[in-house]
Backbone as CSV, one residue per row, in Angstrom:
resi,resn,N_x,N_y,N_z,CA_x,CA_y,CA_z,C_x,C_y,C_z
1,UNK,11.252,-19.817,-2.893,9.719,-18.981,-1.766,9.187,-17.677,-3.330
2,UNK,8.480,-17.453,-3.734,7.961,-16.641,-5.290,6.591,-15.878,-4.339
3,UNK,6.581,-14.646,-4.499,5.711,-14.092,-3.916,5.555,-12.679,-5.220
4,UNK,4.116,-12.527,-5.430,3.522,-11.605,-6.313,2.955,-10.452,-5.941
5,UNK,3.639,-8.802,-6.214,2.811,-7.735,-5.421,2.143,-7.165,-6.872
6,UNK,1.258,-6.762,-6.391,0.410,-6.503,-7.607,-0.697,-5.197,-7.035
7,UNK,-1.213,-4.350,-7.623,-1.951,-2.978,-7.220,-2.941,-3.268,-7.252
8,UNK,-3.969,-2.567,-6.169,-5.042,-3.145,-6.873,-5.597,-1.318,-6.178
9,UNK,-6.125,-0.751,-7.600,-6.058,0.662,-7.699,-7.740,1.321,-7.852
10,UNK,-8.164,2.519,-7.730,-9.809,2.708,-7.765,-9.193,3.836,-9.501
11,UNK,-10.145,3.720,-10.009,-9.615,3.919,-11.503,-10.829,4.389,-12.657
12,UNK,-11.608,5.487,-12.129,-12.110,6.043,-12.613,-12.878,5.867,-14.159
13,UNK,-11.533,5.463,-14.888,-11.833,5.172,-16.608,-12.330,4.281,-16.618
14,UNK,-11.748,3.166,-15.992,-11.746,1.484,-15.625,-13.508,0.893,-14.692
15,UNK,-14.283,0.624,-14.907,-15.172,0.320,-14.282,-15.337,-1.008,-13.605
16,UNK,-14.008,-1.303,-13.931,-13.865,-3.281,-13.450,-12.986,-2.964,-12.221
17,UNK,-12.227,-2.315,-12.370,-11.214,-1.732,-10.960,-11.751,-1.433,-9.873
18,UNK,-10.970,-1.707,-8.721,-11.556,-1.805,-7.220,-12.034,-2.776,-7.138
19,UNK,-12.395,-3.634,-7.550,-13.467,-4.754,-7.226,-12.789,-6.190,-6.500
20,UNK,-13.331,-6.943,-5.717,-12.889,-8.199,-5.263,-12.469,-8.249,-6.318
21,UNK,-12.947,-9.077,-7.386,-13.079,-9.690,-8.530,-11.792,-9.638,-9.462
22,UNK,-11.845,-8.185,-9.091,-9.939,-7.953,-9.851,-9.312,-8.550,-8.903
23,UNK,-9.226,-8.504,-7.322,-8.251,-9.477,-6.499,-8.397,-11.323,-7.007
24,UNK,-9.509,-11.274,-7.002,-10.046,-13.067,-7.224,-9.161,-13.908,-8.332
25,UNK,-8.996,-12.601,-10.003,-8.413,-12.951,-11.221,-6.676,-12.819,-10.683
26,UNK,-6.189,-12.627,-9.793,-5.128,-12.841,-9.203,-4.491,-13.766,-8.743
27,UNK,-5.455,-14.217,-7.904,-5.292,-14.664,-7.345,-5.675,-16.364,-8.077
28,UNK,-6.390,-16.591,-8.511,-7.177,-17.209,-9.632,-5.938,-17.984,-10.269
29,UNK,-4.707,-17.047,-11.070,-3.985,-17.234,-11.986,-2.546,-18.054,-10.543
30,UNK,-2.215,-17.687,-9.804,-1.338,-17.445,-9.160,-1.583,-19.260,-7.723
31,UNK,-3.367,-19.760,-8.084,-3.567,-20.437,-7.660,-3.015,-21.617,-8.908
32,UNK,-3.273,-21.609,-10.126,-3.437,-22.290,-11.237,-1.570,-22.740,-11.608
33,UNK,-0.922,-21.933,-10.925,0.632,-21.837,-11.433,1.659,-22.152,-10.088
34,UNK,0.891,-22.759,-9.256,0.802,-23.348,-7.948,1.519,-22.014,-6.577
35,UNK,1.426,-21.284,-6.521,2.130,-19.924,-5.949,1.025,-19.517,-5.000
36,UNK,1.493,-19.162,-3.288,0.564,-19.104,-2.397,1.179,-17.786,-2.278
37,UNK,1.603,-16.413,-2.387,1.908,-15.586,-1.970,1.189,-14.148,-2.496
38,UNK,0.392,-13.391,-2.210,0.122,-12.193,-2.874,-0.164,-11.193,-2.226
39,UNK,0.510,-10.048,-2.441,1.014,-8.645,-1.825,-0.271,-7.405,-2.588
40,UNK,-1.203,-7.144,-2.375,-1.345,-6.225,-2.780,-1.593,-4.863,-2.129
41,UNK,-0.831,-3.683,-3.229,-0.589,-3.045,-2.433,-2.487,-1.704,-3.048
42,UNK,-2.743,-1.445,-1.517,-4.147,-0.940,-2.182,-4.315,0.235,-1.838
43,UNK,-4.343,0.716,-3.297,-4.716,2.264,-3.246,-6.051,2.631,-3.747
44,UNK,-7.247,1.958,-3.077,-8.203,2.399,-3.190,-8.768,3.119,-1.809
45,UNK,-10.484,4.031,-2.016,-10.580,3.665,-1.152,-11.141,3.213,0.070
46,UNK,-11.784,2.240,-0.825,-12.385,1.387,0.375,-11.541,0.483,1.424
47,UNK,-10.433,0.178,0.816,-9.902,-0.514,2.121,-10.395,-1.267,2.048
48,UNK,-10.273,-2.293,1.403,-11.783,-3.930,1.986,-10.375,-4.204,3.009
49,UNK,-11.627,-5.056,4.495,-10.783,-5.408,5.565,-9.781,-7.310,4.823
50,UNK,-8.391,-7.309,5.349,-7.681,-8.399,4.773,-8.689,-9.787,5.040
51,UNK,-9.307,-9.440,5.937,-10.342,-10.895,6.216,-10.887,-11.504,5.111
52,UNK,-11.423,-10.021,4.186,-12.630,-10.320,3.306,-11.569,-10.717,1.929
53,UNK,-10.558,-10.261,1.784,-9.463,-10.157,1.090,-9.130,-11.925,0.978
54,UNK,-8.909,-12.218,2.083,-8.334,-13.800,2.219,-9.067,-14.647,1.932
55,UNK,-10.629,-14.306,2.248,-11.616,-15.586,1.727,-11.815,-15.450,0.431
56,UNK,-11.742,-14.644,0.229,-11.771,-14.566,-2.036,-10.743,-15.820,-2.133
57,UNK,-9.992,-16.121,-1.497,-8.647,-17.324,-1.905,-9.235,-18.802,-0.994
58,UNK,-9.664,-18.243,0.329,-9.847,-19.571,0.781,-11.533,-20.129,0.141
59,UNK,-12.276,-19.475,-0.394,-13.626,-20.545,-1.250,-12.935,-20.247,-2.559
60,UNK,-11.581,-20.921,-2.795,-11.811,-21.141,-4.295,-11.327,-22.696,-4.069
61,UNK,-12.037,-24.036,-4.821,-11.922,-25.290,-4.724,-10.553,-25.899,-4.978
62,UNK,-9.644,-24.858,-5.310,-8.690,-25.777,-5.502,-8.040,-25.526,-4.069
63,UNK,-7.086,-27.069,-3.895,-6.711,-27.625,-2.333,-5.473,-26.482,-2.197
64,UNK,-4.464,-26.069,-3.155,-3.722,-24.783,-2.723,-4.040,-23.743,-1.960
65,UNK,-5.283,-22.940,-2.509,-6.087,-21.800,-1.758,-6.456,-21.770,-0.191
66,UNK,-6.563,-23.254,-0.075,-6.046,-23.363,1.870,-5.126,-22.504,2.468
67,UNK,-3.693,-22.847,1.821,-2.837,-22.010,2.230,-2.480,-21.129,1.853
68,UNK,-3.172,-20.752,0.834,-2.702,-18.819,0.001,-2.943,-17.748,1.083
69,UNK,-2.075,-17.084,1.280,-1.763,-15.757,2.218,-1.835,-14.632,1.291
70,UNK,-2.896,-13.822,1.486,-2.591,-12.376,0.986,-2.636,-11.667,1.335
71,UNK,-1.589,-10.559,1.162,-1.584,-9.413,2.508,-2.022,-7.940,1.687
72,UNK,-1.956,-6.806,2.453,-2.491,-5.821,2.144,-0.916,-4.253,1.795
73,UNK,-0.898,-3.737,1.368,-0.329,-2.973,2.150,-0.315,-1.582,1.061
74,UNK,-0.170,-0.829,2.230,-0.875,0.706,2.198,0.315,1.610,0.705
75,UNK,1.216,0.430,0.785,2.374,1.340,-0.743,3.414,0.142,-1.187
76,UNK,4.320,1.003,-1.602,5.169,-0.769,-2.334,6.395,-0.643,-1.590
77,UNK,6.864,0.470,-1.030,7.775,0.589,-0.287,7.648,-0.589,1.417
78,UNK,5.669,-0.693,1.834,5.704,-1.055,2.502,5.873,-3.043,2.195
79,UNK,4.934,-2.992,1.219,4.895,-4.544,0.270,6.697,-5.187,0.044
80,UNK,7.762,-4.498,0.388,8.575,-4.605,-0.176,9.509,-4.924,1.334
81,UNK,8.688,-4.471,2.196,9.664,-4.637,3.436,8.917,-5.742,4.109
82,UNK,8.336,-6.673,3.393,7.601,-7.481,3.804,8.432,-9.064,3.350
83,UNK,9.386,-9.102,2.243,10.173,-10.118,1.959,11.395,-9.176,1.472
84,UNK,12.418,-8.882,2.352,13.679,-8.207,2.432,14.264,-8.852,1.605
85,UNK,14.171,-9.992,1.697,15.518,-11.196,0.898,15.843,-11.419,-0.419
86,UNK,14.398,-11.553,-0.973,14.072,-12.258,-2.396,14.211,-11.554,-3.229
87,UNK,14.874,-11.684,-4.557,15.359,-11.404,-5.526,14.138,-9.961,-5.909
88,UNK,13.954,-8.838,-6.348,13.115,-8.174,-6.634,13.531,-8.116,-7.690
89,UNK,12.398,-8.151,-8.633,11.851,-8.600,-9.826,10.692,-7.860,-10.188
90,UNK,11.399,-6.281,-10.809,10.277,-5.462,-11.432,9.790,-5.523,-12.833
91,UNK,8.610,-5.868,-13.365,7.925,-6.257,-14.402,7.349,-4.819,-15.265
92,UNK,7.647,-4.137,-16.506,7.193,-3.356,-16.652,7.286,-3.261,-17.924
93,UNK,6.177,-2.483,-18.738,6.796,-2.072,-20.175,7.796,-1.702,-20.936
94,UNK,8.880,-2.060,-21.715,9.905,-0.616,-22.395,9.396,0.652,-22.248
95,UNK,8.276,1.433,-22.699,7.736,2.386,-22.668,7.398,3.197,-21.809
96,UNK,7.125,2.309,-20.124,7.194,2.922,-19.528,8.240,3.225,-18.679
97,UNK,9.129,2.841,-19.217,10.414,2.681,-17.995,10.643,4.369,-17.878
98,UNK,11.395,4.447,-16.798,11.749,5.732,-16.567,13.412,5.963,-16.696
99,UNK,13.826,6.778,-16.966,14.927,7.566,-17.531,16.000,6.694,-17.122
100,UNK,16.072,6.670,-15.216,17.005,6.112,-14.752,17.255,4.622,-14.699
101,UNK,16.778,3.778,-15.186,16.775,2.589,-15.415,17.139,2.224,-16.406
102,UNK,18.858,1.675,-16.104,19.158,1.541,-17.734,19.360,0.258,-17.997
103,UNK,19.324,-0.860,-17.167,19.565,-2.672,-17.507,18.118,-3.132,-17.402
104,UNK,17.443,-3.228,-18.572,16.540,-3.782,-18.646,16.907,-5.853,-19.668
105,UNK,15.797,-6.273,-19.039,15.867,-8.003,-19.129,15.097,-8.423,-20.789
106,UNK,14.800,-8.504,-21.599,14.145,-9.167,-22.286,13.291,-10.481,-22.073
107,UNK,11.993,-10.518,-21.348,11.618,-11.862,-20.987,11.812,-13.110,-21.190
108,UNK,12.155,-13.181,-23.005,12.451,-14.159,-23.311,13.813,-14.370,-22.740
109,UNK,14.777,-13.560,-22.645,16.149,-13.974,-21.906,16.456,-14.001,-20.983
110,UNK,15.234,-13.813,-19.850,15.023,-13.774,-18.648,15.281,-14.784,-18.065
111,UNK,16.346,-14.823,-16.659,16.978,-16.284,-16.103,16.182,-16.339,-14.858
112,UNK,14.895,-16.436,-14.428,13.700,-16.679,-13.157,14.900,-16.775,-12.020
113,UNK,15.230,-15.834,-10.852,15.348,-16.329,-9.416,14.613,-17.597,-8.982
114,UNK,15.301,-18.351,-8.369,14.810,-19.534,-7.398,13.885,-18.817,-6.084
115,UNK,14.204,-17.660,-5.937,13.531,-17.217,-4.811,13.522,-15.423,-5.430
116,UNK,11.856,-14.710,-5.572,11.796,-13.701,-5.963,10.756,-13.177,-5.461
117,UNK,10.705,-12.162,-6.004,9.227,-10.805,-5.566,9.160,-10.388,-6.735
118,UNK,7.682,-10.589,-7.243,7.721,-10.228,-8.853,6.527,-8.913,-8.386
119,UNK,7.237,-7.441,-9.049,6.482,-6.376,-8.464,5.852,-5.586,-10.043
120,UNK,4.320,-5.949,-10.132,3.772,-5.166,-10.869,3.136,-3.993,-10.796
121,UNK,3.335,-3.382,-11.685,2.579,-1.612,-11.323,1.290,-1.641,-12.026
122,UNK,0.631,-0.820,-11.029,-1.213,-0.209,-11.671,-1.425,-0.529,-12.683
123,UNK,-2.693,-0.457,-13.345,-3.280,-0.645,-14.604,-3.321,1.278,-15.322
124,UNK,-3.294,1.956,-13.857,-4.006,3.407,-14.071,-3.127,4.516,-13.452
125,UNK,-2.220,4.091,-12.109,-1.035,4.559,-12.116,0.397,4.953,-11.973
126,UNK,1.011,6.001,-12.276,2.548,5.865,-12.487,3.443,4.468,-12.448
127,UNK,3.856,4.024,-12.987,4.696,3.121,-13.002,5.172,2.726,-11.875
128,UNK,5.393,1.392,-10.759,6.333,1.379,-9.850,7.887,2.260,-9.832
129,UNK,8.482,2.208,-10.686,9.659,2.119,-10.971,10.005,3.596,-10.832
130,UNK,9.019,4.947,-11.096,9.086,6.053,-11.262,9.725,6.648,-9.805
131,UNK,8.567,5.650,-8.759,8.867,5.822,-7.490,10.017,4.986,-6.632
132,UNK,10.749,4.743,-7.089,11.638,3.883,-6.564,13.554,4.359,-6.609
133,UNK,13.858,4.342,-6.135,15.212,5.453,-5.544,16.695,5.031,-6.780
134,UNK,16.651,3.321,-6.123,17.474,2.750,-7.070,17.117,1.373,-6.995
135,UNK,17.309,0.833,-8.318,16.838,-0.173,-8.785,18.337,-1.011,-9.324
136,UNK,19.075,-0.544,-9.355,20.785,-1.037,-10.349,20.932,-2.425,-9.610
137,UNK,20.563,-2.753,-8.356,20.892,-4.098,-7.704,20.223,-4.976,-8.196
138,UNK,18.394,-4.224,-8.682,17.230,-5.298,-8.995,17.163,-5.789,-10.069
139,UNK,16.161,-6.734,-10.220,15.986,-6.958,-12.206,14.964,-6.372,-12.527
140,UNK,14.666,-5.922,-14.278,13.381,-5.120,-14.366,13.507,-6.091,-16.301
141,UNK,12.536,-6.519,-15.940,11.859,-7.729,-17.009,10.897,-6.579,-17.955
142,UNK,11.167,-6.730,-19.369,10.057,-6.285,-19.954,9.372,-7.744,-20.982
143,UNK,8.073,-7.709,-21.006,7.284,-8.288,-22.051,8.022,-7.556,-23.438
144,UNK,8.271,-8.034,-24.367,8.611,-7.924,-26.093,7.640,-8.139,-26.886
145,UNK,6.751,-7.810,-27.175,5.464,-8.082,-28.589,5.589,-7.241,-29.220
146,UNK,4.753,-7.856,-30.401,4.548,-6.833,-31.510,4.720,-5.485,-31.536
147,UNK,3.792,-5.022,-31.321,3.214,-3.451,-31.349,3.535,-3.069,-29.692
148,UNK,4.511,-2.547,-29.298,5.719,-2.385,-28.114,4.848,-0.711,-27.910
149,UNK,4.001,-0.025,-28.762,3.549,1.257,-28.233,2.030,0.661,-27.360
150,UNK,1.871,-0.312,-26.780,0.998,-0.704,-26.334,1.456,-1.316,-25.235
151,UNK,0.103,-1.102,-23.881,0.984,-1.776,-22.546,-0.021,-2.438,-22.146
152,UNK,0.705,-3.667,-21.855,-0.180,-4.831,-21.110,-0.375,-4.277,-19.454
153,UNK,-2.073,-4.574,-19.174,-2.516,-4.641,-18.094,-1.735,-5.607,-17.220
154,UNK,-1.568,-5.022,-15.934,-1.135,-5.893,-14.920,-1.468,-7.725,-14.933
155,UNK,-2.346,-7.733,-15.001,-3.276,-9.060,-15.055,-3.250,-9.944,-16.159
156,UNK,-2.627,-9.107,-17.380,-1.721,-9.965,-18.764,-0.612,-10.260,-18.483
157,UNK,0.205,-9.225,-17.897,1.823,-8.896,-17.996,2.123,-10.417,-16.838
158,UNK,1.468,-10.776,-15.348,1.032,-11.602,-14.442,1.080,-12.954,-15.176
159,UNK,0.603,-12.828,-16.109,-0.140,-14.353,-16.680,1.297,-14.873,-17.737
160,UNK,1.556,-13.472,-18.626,3.059,-14.002,-19.657,4.035,-14.267,-18.456
161,UNK,4.197,-13.904,-17.287,5.323,-14.270,-16.571,5.453,-15.758,-16.082
162,UNK,4.065,-15.903,-15.218,3.383,-17.111,-14.731,4.443,-18.439,-15.833
163,UNK,3.700,-18.271,-17.034,3.803,-19.073,-17.596,4.720,-19.238,-18.013
164,UNK,6.233,-18.594,-18.265,7.684,-18.304,-18.515,8.150,-18.916,-18.128
165,UNK,7.790,-18.423,-16.817,8.508,-19.092,-15.319,8.339,-20.930,-15.370
166,UNK,6.886,-21.052,-15.261,6.409,-22.422,-15.565,7.395,-23.543,-16.962
167,UNK,7.403,-22.697,-17.862,8.522,-23.266,-19.141,9.664,-23.666,-19.280
168,UNK,10.098,-22.067,-18.339,11.563,-22.636,-18.389,11.891,-23.514,-17.011
169,UNK,11.254,-23.831,-16.177,11.781,-24.824,-15.397,11.034,-25.920,-15.593
170,UNK,11.036,-26.524,-16.738,10.522,-27.454,-16.954,11.662,-27.902,-17.845
């Protein structure tokens, strides 16, 4: 089983954040790669009802959309409690890693677990890893690219992870 944890946020500097379209873009990528579980950590003021979020998935013309399940959590801790037996894989830019993270694997070398929960931080808020007490038993993956001073948006990182997983499974 593969589960994706995303971060849905209000961001005054990004007029596109906090919209249903943002969630739709996450769902579209997941359906394209055959993944049917998304947990969105909802830091928005609106707290859109889960039924509306689920409708975004169901409205997709793809057959997998009928089985797609979206869940909302109020915090990362709450999201991780939903799937405690899956291997936690935090996806974060090397430049944003807190000092306590001592083991990081480049996506190029990463072996994807069969059953995983991939955790992506927000585009505006501090990295999730800063709030996680101990990641020593978890996986931390960094996507290495030419200009390491730039951090990818979470949806861009999601696309890299899903593509890498698909290619390595072939």
